[in-house]
N, C-alpha and C positions, 0 to 999 in steps of 0.2 A: 745800287749800285751796280759796275761792271762786271757779268761774271769773265775771268779771263779764258778762252779758249787755246788751246794746245795741243799736242799731242802727245796723249799716253800711252806708255808701253800695256800691253796685251793685259796684265796681270789687272790691272785699276779699271773695272768697270762695274755700273752699277744698274738696276733696272732704271727705269721710266717711271716717273711714281703714278700709279692710277688704281681702278678696284673701289669696289661701294667701301670696307671699312675704311680705307683710305678718305675715300671723301665723308664718310661721318660722322672723322676725330676733326678733321679738316671745320666742318660747319659745328662741329660742337665748338671746339677752341673761338670760333667769330662770335655764339651765341654769348659763352662767358665774357668774351673779350681775356684772354687768358694766352700766352703765348707757348712757341716749344723752342726748344734749340736743333731741334730737326733742321725747324723752318729759317730762324734766324743763322745759322750757323751753314746754311746749306749743305745739309750730311747728304753722302752719297747713300747714302741708307732708308732714307728718308721712308719710301716706298714699303718697302720691308715691313720694318719695325711699325709704320699705320695698320698693313695689312694685319700682321699679328696681334691688333688690339694693342700695344705697346708704343709709351710716346715718355721724350723728355720733359717733362712741364718747365721752363724757366718763368721764375718768378720777380719780383720787385720791378718790373718796365722789362723794357726795351732796350734803355740806353744805357750802354752802361760809362762810368768814370774812368776808365784806364781806354787806351787804346792801342793793346797788344798789336803786333806787326802779323799775326797768321791770324787774327780772329776777324772773322767776318759780323760779327751783331757793331750794331752803332754805338757809336761814342761820341760822348758830348753831356751836356748840363742834362743829366732825367727829371721828368716829373716826380713830385711828392711822394713820398711811400705809398702805398692804397692798401687800406688796414683789409678792405672786405676780400681782398685778395686770398688769402688761407679760406676763408667763407666757400667760395667762387669753385676755388680749385676739387674742395672736399665735393661739392656736390658733381663737379664733370666726372672724377675718380665714380663716382657710386653709380653717376646715368651710364658710364663705361664700362661696369661693372670690370674691373682692372683687377687684377690679385697682386701684382708688383709694379711697384710707383718709382722713376727717378725724376727727382727735385732738383734742378742749379737754376742760378742767376748771373743775372749781370753784374760785375762789381761796384756798390754802392758807398765809394770813399767818404762820400755827404753824409752818408746816416751815423748816429753815434756808434750802435753796434754794428756798423754794416750792412741790417737788415737780418740781424742774427734771430731779430725774436717772428719775425714773419716767418721765417724757417720752423721753426719750432709749430709756428703755430698752425704751418699747415701739414705736418705732421699729427700734432694731437688732434685733427681736426678730422684728418683722412681715416682714423683710429676710432675719432668716435663713430662712425659713421659704416666703417666697413674695418670690425677688430682683426679680422685674417687680411687685412692686407697690407705686405712689406712695401716700408718706404725705405728707398736711399736716397742719401742725399749727398749732391756735387756740390759743395762748398767753395767760399773764395777763401781766401787768407785772413780775409778783417782786418788787415794790417798787422797783423801778430797781434790783434785783440786775444788776448785767451779770454776772457770773461765772454765774448761773445761765442767763440769755442764751446765755454759749459755752456750755455745757454741754448745749444743745439742738441747736445749731447743730452742734455739731462730729457729732452722730447724723446731718447730713445730711437735713435731713427735705428733700420735693420742693419747694414751697413754708411760709412762714414768715409765720401771720397771727397780727395783733391788731388788735383791735378798736379805736376813738375811742371809736365810739358815739355821738356827740352835739358839738356844738363850743361851745368852749372856754368861752362863760357859763356854759351849763348846769351845768358840770360841779359846784360846790357842790351842786346839786340833783341831779344825774341821777346821777352819778358819786362823791358826794362822800368815798371813802375814796379815791378817784385822783387823779392827777393829768394836766391835758392836755398841756404841755414831757414830763414825762417818759414819757408812750406815744411821743409824737413822738421821744424820743434813743434809745427801744428800736428803732424802727424803722429809726432815721438808722443807729443802731450795725450791725443786721443787715445791711444795706445795704451799707454799709463794710466789715463784715471777712467777709462771704459775698459777693461779690456776684453768682454765679453759683445763688444760691436767691431765688426772686426774695419779695419782699414786696408782702405783704396787707393789706387794713383794711374797715373798715366801717362806716357809721351809719348811724342811724335818721331820719326826718321825726315828728313831729307832736306834738313835746315842748316844743313853744315857741319853735324857736330863726325868727331873720330869711334870707331869702333870702340875704341880702351877709353873713351868717353863713358858710352855708354855702360860699359864693364863694372868704371865707378860709379855711376848715378844708380846700378841693381844693387851694389855693395852697400850704397850709402841708407838708399830705399830699405836693406834688408836690418840693418842696422836701428833702425827705428820702427820696426816690428812692422811695416807694410804687407800683408798678405795677401792680396788681391792685385793684382797689376793688368793693364793694355796698356798695347805699342802697336802703333797707326802710320800709317803713311801722310804727310803734309798733302796737300792739294792746294796750290792758290786761290783763293777767292777771290782776287781780283786783280787787276796791273798795280793797284795800291800797294797790295803788302807783296810780303817778303817776296824773294826768288824762291822757287823747289831747285833745289842744289844738285837732287838727283833724287831717282826713285829707285829704292833698296826692292833686290828681290826676294822671292817669298819664300828663297832657301834662308836670308838674312833673316827673318822675320822666325822663321825655324830654332837658327841657330841661338837667338835672345831670347827664345822663350824657353829652350832646353834648359840656356847656362841660368836664365832665373830659378825654374823648380829646384836645379842643385843648389841652388843659395837657402832654398828653403818659400820661396812663396808658394802660396796652398793651391791657387788656381793664378793660369796667367793666358786672356788670349792675346796674340800676336797674328797679326797680319793688314798686308796690303791697306785693305775696306775699313779694319776692325776702330771703332771707336768707345770714344769713354766708358757710352751707356749701352753700347750695342749690345746684344742679347743680356743685360745690366741680371737678366733673373733668370738667364741658363748658368750665368758666369757664380752666382750666390748657390742656386741646386747644385752643380756640380762641384762647387767648394763644401756640400753638405751644411748652409748656415741656415738655411729658410726650405719648408716645402712650397711650392707652389705649383698652381694647376693654372694653365692658360686657357682663357677664354678669346675664341679667336671670335 
């Protein structure tokens, strides 16, 4: 897929990925046939995160059954689920000596449970090898299947993350196969069923939202007791994807952060280069959820 080149404001800058740790993680991912959302979604922070020894692993294959207008991950008919993936992931986490792991996935609407059992197996096998490792999961909506959500929660992730991505009005354009209320219900149920597991979500600016709609979204998220929040700038992956309506200035991200904290969020990461798993370990530590040490 061709990356789009367009002039961006001065505050949108990322370092070119390089370094020994970056190369080591790339090599191990290839050896274990694993994927990261860092690579698949063209994350601008991949160099920084890999060199810190952190990565967001993407399970359930590399092909998504949905085709969201903002997302760079390949969509289409995926291969069958790979039940050896949790073992290979746990081995990679152990070899990399990671203290904090984020696991996300493509949407697998073709699978009976949306891949929930593989999520759970990943958490369990990582904990068998490294009891001290914190595991955050960034899950899809499972088409509203609450039994799938329960499967993941029973494995006791450190943080349960599900991104809303944008404001209510833009769902038919940005996430036409998702439902705003369905995502809110998933987050609410997770908070009600496992109150000791904090819920987290994230959304982007630059897709055509209005500032008052952002405020409405923040209130909706607090009503379902979301505790951790990330807010970042949408960057268009290719000419085939939705255009960037505007680049929000840093002060707007600061304003949203202040508003969210006043509403009661425990921790907020808000900035042009922020992504849902960017500095996830530091977010959890700042919210006093877990004590982790980095192994750079």
